[in-house]
C-alpha positions in Angstrom: 3.5 -117.6 -10.8 3.0 -114.9 -13.4 5.0 -111.7 -13.3 4.6 -108.6 -15.3 5.8 -105.0 -15.4 5.0 -101.9 -17.3 4.9 -98.1 -17.2 3.0 -95.0 -18.3 3.8 -93.3 -21.6 6.4 -91.0 -20.1 8.0 -93.6 -17.8 7.4 -91.6 -14.6 5.2 -94.4 -13.1 6.2 -98.0 -13.2 4.2 -101.0 -12.1 5.0 -104.7 -11.5 3.2 -107.7 -10.1 3.9 -111.3 -9.2 0.6 -113.0 -9.2 -1.6 -115.2 -11.4 -4.5 -113.0 -12.6 -7.9 -114.0 -11.3 -9.2 -113.0 -14.7 -7.7 -111.5 -17.8 -9.7 -110.2 -20.7 -11.6 -107.5 -22.5 -14.2 -105.2 -21.0 -16.7 -103.5 -23.2 -18.5 -101.4 -20.5 -19.0 -97.7 -21.2 -16.5 -96.6 -18.6 -13.7 -98.8 -20.0 -14.4 -97.5 -23.5 -14.0 -93.9 -22.3 -11.0 -94.6 -20.1 -9.1 -96.1 -23.1 -10.7 -93.9 -25.8 -11.2 -97.3 -27.6 -13.7 -100.0 -28.3 -12.7 -102.0 -25.2 -10.2 -102.2 -22.4 -7.7 -105.1 -22.0 -7.3 -106.0 -18.3 -5.7 -108.4 -15.8 -7.0 -108.5 -12.3 -4.4 -109.3 -9.7 -4.1 -109.2 -5.9 -3.3 -105.8 -4.5 -0.8 -107.4 -2.1 1.3 -108.7 -5.1 1.2 -105.4 -7.0 3.9 -102.7 -6.7 4.1 -99.1 -7.9 7.1 -96.9 -8.3 6.2 -93.2 -8.8 3.5 -90.8 -7.8 0.0 -91.2 -9.3 -3.2 -89.2 -9.3 -6.6 -90.7 -8.9 -10.1 -90.1 -10.3 -13.1 -91.9 -8.9 -16.0 -93.0 -11.1 -19.2 -93.3 -9.1 -21.5 -94.6 -11.8 -20.5 -98.2 -12.7 -22.1 -101.4 -13.7 -21.6 -102.9 -10.2 -23.0 -99.9 -8.5 -19.8 -99.5 -6.6 -17.2 -96.7 -7.2 -14.1 -97.5 -9.2 -10.9 -95.4 -8.7 -8.6 -94.9 -11.7 -4.8 -94.4 -11.1 -3.0 -92.4 -13.6 0.3 -90.6 -14.2 0.1 -86.9 -13.3 2.5 -86.0 -16.2 1.2 -87.9 -19.2 -2.3 -88.9 -17.9 -1.9 -92.5 -18.8 -4.3 -94.7 -16.8 -2.3 -97.7 -15.5 -4.8 -99.5 -13.2 -8.2 -99.2 -11.4 -9.5 -100.3 -8.0 -13.2 -101.3 -7.9 -15.2 -101.0 -4.7 -16.9 -104.2 -5.8 -13.6 -106.1 -5.8 -11.6 -105.1 -2.7 -8.1 -106.4 -2.4 -7.6 -106.5 -6.2 -6.3 -104.1 -8.8 -7.4 -104.1 -12.5 -4.3 -103.5 -14.6 -4.8 -101.9 -18.0 -2.6 -104.4 -19.8 -1.8 -102.1 -22.7 0.7 -100.5 -20.3 2.7 -103.7 -19.9 6.3 -103.7 -21.2 7.0 -104.9 -24.8 5.8 -108.4 -25.3 3.9 -108.4 -22.0 0.5 -108.1 -23.6 1.1 -111.4 -25.4 1.4 -113.2 -22.1 -2.1 -112.0 -21.0 -4.3 -113.2 -23.9 -7.9 -112.7 -23.0 -9.7 -115.6 -21.3 -13.0 -113.7 -21.1 -14.9 -110.8 -22.6 -17.2 -109.0 -20.2 -20.1 -106.6 -20.8 -20.4 -108.0 -24.4 -24.0 -106.5 -24.2 -22.2 -103.2 -24.8 -19.7 -104.5 -27.4 -19.4 -102.4 -30.6 -21.6 -104.0 -33.3 -18.7 -104.1 -35.8 -16.5 -106.2 -33.4 -17.4 -109.9 -33.5 -15.3 -110.7 -30.3 -12.3 -112.9 -29.6 -14.2 -116.2 -30.2 -12.5 -119.6 -29.8 -12.1 -120.6 -26.2 -12.5 -117.1 -24.8 -15.7 -117.0 -22.6 -18.2 -114.2 -23.3 -20.5 -112.7 -20.6 -23.3 -110.3 -21.3 -22.3 -108.4 -18.1 -19.9 -109.9 -15.5 -19.1 -113.6 -14.9 -21.1 -115.3 -12.2 -19.0 -115.8 -9.0 -16.7 -112.8 -9.8 -16.2 -110.8 -6.5 -18.8 -108.1 -6.2 -21.1 -109.5 -8.8 -24.8 -109.4 -8.0 -27.9 -110.6 -9.9 -28.2 -107.2 -11.5 -24.8 -107.3 -13.2 -24.6 -110.9 -14.3 
């Protein structure tokens, strides 16, 4: 079983989980780029039932997504750090933004996949090696339809 913990920048919101991620990797979709103000987002998708939160959060729902289903961001009301998202296309799971994990935690969640590489920045060649790359989402991922594979 894999465990992890993390917090927002100011420390007011703490998260933890005790679950093997169903997928961990980089997302190059337009929303993830804007959420992180970066070229991609690093994520780990875990069961909502194995995920714990200590502290109050605010939410913001994105209605325009690649899956066509809304995604709700959860962030600290003090420092505005986004800690996780819940996608309408993937009920029962949370997508942890792994950059919020405690020191050394990010190393335990090396990317196994890159998704939405069709939107990847042209100057970034990708992880390569054994990391799978998908133009959109991987087939068989919950909520994936023919339009977003």
